[in-house]
Backbone as CSV, one residue per row, in Angstrom:
resi,resn,N_x,N_y,N_z,CA_x,CA_y,CA_z,C_x,C_y,C_z
1,MET,-42.178,-30.644,9.140,-42.123,-30.852,7.711,-40.772,-31.452,7.362
2,ALA,-40.763,-32.521,6.646,-39.533,-33.217,6.290,-38.802,-32.471,5.182
3,ASP,-37.484,-32.505,5.256,-36.654,-31.873,4.231,-36.296,-32.947,3.205
4,ASN,-36.979,-32.936,2.076,-36.759,-33.949,1.049,-35.822,-33.463,-0.055
5,ASP,-35.065,-32.426,0.214,-34.142,-31.874,-0.768,-32.866,-32.712,-0.757
6,ASN,-32.449,-33.198,-1.905,-31.286,-34.078,-1.982,-29.986,-33.332,-2.252
7,ARG,-30.006,-32.001,-2.225,-28.781,-31.238,-2.458,-27.861,-31.336,-1.250
8,ARG,-26.563,-31.221,-1.537,-25.598,-31.223,-0.442,-25.664,-29.901,0.305
9,LYS,-25.514,-29.978,1.575,-25.525,-28.781,2.416,-24.087,-28.405,2.760
10,GLY,-23.775,-27.130,2.720,-22.465,-26.668,3.161,-21.391,-26.652,2.102
11,THR,-21.720,-26.909,0.852,-20.703,-26.938,-0.193,-20.102,-25.553,-0.401
12,ILE,-20.942,-24.540,-0.415,-20.439,-23.176,-0.613,-19.571,-22.764,0.573
13,GLY,-19.973,-23.107,1.764,-19.174,-22.798,2.949,-17.830,-23.486,2.922
14,LEU,-17.809,-24.710,2.455,-16.558,-25.455,2.362,-15.625,-24.807,1.341
15,ILE,-16.161,-24.393,0.211,-15.349,-23.754,-0.826,-14.818,-22.403,-0.327
16,LEU,-15.685,-21.575,0.242,-15.251,-20.276,0.745,-14.258,-20.423,1.888
17,GLY,-14.477,-21.383,2.753,-13.543,-21.628,3.851,-12.175,-22.045,3.341
18,GLY,-12.152,-22.861,2.296,-10.880,-23.276,1.701,-10.139,-22.114,1.076
19,ILE,-10.872,-21.248,0.382,-10.245,-20.080,-0.242,-9.666,-19.152,0.823
20,ILE,-10.416,-18.927,1.888,-9.941,-18.063,2.964,-8.736,-18.680,3.662
21,ALA,-8.748,-19.989,3.864,-7.619,-20.660,4.504,-6.354,-20.561,3.651
22,VAL,-6.486,-20.719,2.344,-5.325,-20.611,1.450,-4.791,-19.182,1.450
23,ALA,-5.689,-18.193,1.415,-5.258,-16.795,1.441,-4.558,-16.457,2.758
24,ALA,-5.092,-16.939,3.868,-4.475,-16.681,5.171,-3.104,-17.344,5.270
25,ALA,-2.979,-18.566,4.759,-1.690,-19.256,4.788,-0.666,-18.518,3.937
26,ALA,-1.071,-18.036,2.762,-0.149,-17.283,1.902,0.288,-15.996,2.596
27,PHE,-0.642,-15.312,3.262,-0.314,-14.076,3.971,0.663,-14.341,5.107
28,ILE,0.444,-15.410,5.859,1.318,-15.728,6.986,2.695,-16.152,6.505
29,LEU,2.751,-16.980,5.477,4.039,-17.474,4.988,4.884,-16.384,4.345
30,THR,4.269,-15.330,3.834,5.038,-14.232,3.242,5.384,-13.175,4.276
31,GLY,5.080,-13.404,5.519,5.420,-12.454,6.572,4.527,-11.242,6.599
32,GLY,3.339,-11.328,6.052,2.411,-10.215,6.067,2.644,-9.207,4.962
33,GLN,3.542,-9.483,4.057,3.844,-8.539,2.988,3.161,-8.917,1.678
34,LEU,2.465,-10.021,1.624,1.781,-10.507,0.421,2.719,-10.572,-0.780
35,GLY,3.886,-11.136,-0.565,4.832,-11.340,-1.653,5.865,-10.250,-1.782
36,GLY,5.634,-9.090,-1.206,6.598,-7.997,-1.281,7.636,-8.114,-0.185
37,VAL,8.780,-7.507,-0.413,9.844,-7.537,0.581,10.088,-6.108,1.039
38,LYS,10.002,-5.884,2.324,10.236,-4.553,2.873,11.696,-4.483,3.312
39,GLU,12.468,-3.627,2.668,13.874,-3.469,3.005,14.133,-2.043,3.428
40,VAL,14.970,-1.888,4.415,15.403,-0.574,4.859,16.857,-0.442,4.446
41,THR,17.123,0.465,3.503,18.493,0.622,3.019,19.172,1.859,3.580
42,ASN,18.389,2.868,3.987,18.969,4.067,4.593,17.921,4.737,5.480
43,ASP,18.287,5.863,6.066,17.386,6.547,6.993,16.135,7.095,6.317
44,ALA,16.194,7.365,5.020,15.035,7.912,4.314,13.895,6.894,4.241
45,ASP,14.204,5.611,4.380,13.181,4.565,4.327,12.407,4.437,5.641
46,LEU,12.917,5.032,6.706,12.287,4.914,8.018,11.227,5.986,8.196
47,ALA,10.292,5.724,9.093,9.243,6.689,9.409,9.858,7.861,10.171
48,PRO,9.297,9.061,10.001,9.831,10.213,10.732,9.585,10.067,12.236
49,VAL,10.510,10.612,13.007,10.432,10.537,14.460,10.349,11.954,15.010
50,ALA,9.387,12.177,15.890,9.234,13.499,16.490,10.383,13.754,17.467
51,PRO,10.874,14.989,17.502,11.968,15.291,18.450,11.465,15.226,19.891
52,GLY,12.331,14.798,20.777,11.962,14.689,22.187,11.992,16.026,22.880
53,LYS,11.310,16.129,24.005,11.301,17.372,24.799,12.498,17.378,25.738
54,LYS,13.023,18.554,25.963,14.156,18.687,26.893,13.693,19.201,28.227
């Protein structure tokens, strides 16, 4: 059966792919922080560390 539909194929995929590519580029360029800056100013900002065994 012939496909006589004159609509473009893949337009939605192209749009969604572009949106995902822009979001991924923004995430990579911001260093994975999505615009936020992670700063460590003192020891309270660090994750707790379990004491070692003697």
